[in-house]
C-alpha positions as CSV (number, residue, x, y, z in Angstrom):
1,X,11.8,-97.8,-49.8
2,X,11.2,-101.4,-49.3
3,X,12.1,-101.3,-45.7
4,X,9.3,-98.8,-45.4
5,X,7.0,-100.9,-47.3
6,X,7.7,-103.8,-44.9
7,X,7.0,-101.8,-41.8
8,X,3.9,-100.3,-43.0
9,X,2.8,-104.0,-44.1
10,X,3.6,-105.6,-40.7
11,X,1.6,-102.7,-38.8
12,X,-1.3,-103.5,-41.1
13,X,-0.9,-107.1,-40.3
14,X,-1.2,-106.2,-36.6
15,X,-3.8,-103.5,-36.7
16,X,-6.6,-105.2,-38.8
17,X,-7.3,-108.3,-36.8
18,X,-7.4,-106.2,-33.5
19,X,-10.0,-104.0,-35.1
20,X,-12.2,-106.6,-36.6
21,X,-12.0,-108.6,-33.1
22,X,-13.2,-105.6,-31.2
23,X,-16.0,-104.8,-33.6
24,X,-18.9,-106.5,-31.6
25,X,-17.9,-104.7,-28.5
26,X,-17.8,-101.3,-30.3
27,X,-21.2,-102.0,-31.3
28,X,-22.3,-103.1,-27.9
29,X,-21.1,-99.9,-26.3
30,X,-22.6,-97.8,-29.3
31,X,-26.1,-99.6,-28.4
32,X,-25.6,-99.0,-24.7
33,X,-24.8,-95.1,-25.3
34,X,-28.1,-95.0,-27.6
35,X,-30.2,-96.9,-24.6
36,X,-28.9,-94.4,-22.1
37,X,-29.7,-91.3,-24.5
38,X,-33.5,-92.7,-25.2
39,X,-33.9,-93.3,-21.4
40,X,-33.0,-89.8,-20.5
41,X,-35.5,-88.6,-23.3
42,X,-38.1,-90.7,-21.8
43,X,-37.4,-89.5,-18.3
44,X,-37.6,-85.9,-19.8
45,X,-41.1,-86.8,-21.4
46,X,-42.2,-88.4,-18.2
47,X,-41.5,-85.3,-16.2
48,X,-43.3,-82.9,-18.8
49,X,-46.1,-84.9,-19.4
50,X,-46.7,-87.1,-16.5
51,X,-46.8,-90.6,-18.5
52,X,-44.4,-93.1,-20.2
53,X,-44.1,-92.4,-24.0
54,X,-44.1,-94.8,-26.8
55,X,-41.2,-94.1,-29.3
56,X,-44.0,-92.5,-31.6
57,X,-44.7,-89.9,-28.9
58,X,-41.0,-89.2,-28.4
59,X,-40.8,-88.3,-32.2
60,X,-44.1,-86.3,-32.4
61,X,-42.9,-84.5,-29.4
62,X,-39.7,-83.6,-30.5
63,X,-37.6,-86.0,-28.0
64,X,-36.4,-87.9,-30.8
65,X,-35.6,-87.1,-34.4
66,X,-35.8,-90.9,-36.0
67,X,-36.7,-94.2,-34.7
68,X,-33.4,-95.4,-32.6
69,X,-31.6,-98.1,-33.9
70,X,-28.4,-99.6,-32.2
71,X,-25.3,-100.2,-34.4
72,X,-26.1,-104.0,-34.6
73,X,-29.5,-103.2,-36.5
74,X,-31.8,-103.7,-33.4
75,X,-34.6,-101.4,-32.5
76,X,-34.9,-99.7,-29.1
77,X,-37.9,-100.6,-27.3
78,X,-39.8,-99.0,-24.1
79,X,-41.5,-101.0,-21.7
80,X,-44.6,-100.8,-20.0
81,X,-42.4,-99.2,-16.9
82,X,-40.7,-96.8,-19.0
83,X,-37.4,-99.1,-19.1
84,X,-35.5,-98.4,-22.4
85,X,-34.0,-101.7,-23.8
86,X,-32.5,-103.3,-26.9
87,X,-35.5,-104.6,-28.5
88,X,-33.7,-107.6,-29.8
89,X,-35.6,-107.5,-33.4
90,X,-33.4,-106.2,-36.3
91,X,-34.9,-102.9,-37.7
92,X,-37.3,-103.2,-40.9
93,X,-36.0,-101.4,-43.8
């Protein structure tokens, strides 16, 4: 029984630091995925309405359910040319 507990403890000591070390890259990849999804919705809106939308227009048009927020807390922004990016500002609560 003690050997099993020792093995589990060693595995936890190895695993937990690795997970916390990769947390920022996980959040970055999640934000990149969200930006790609919103970019696809912007393109879809442009095809349907022949103009570049705002986040509010995407929501009211049914293209987005809520304001997109990256896992790191930053909001997603749409530039005047229709390019979606991480706005850099934390979302307001």
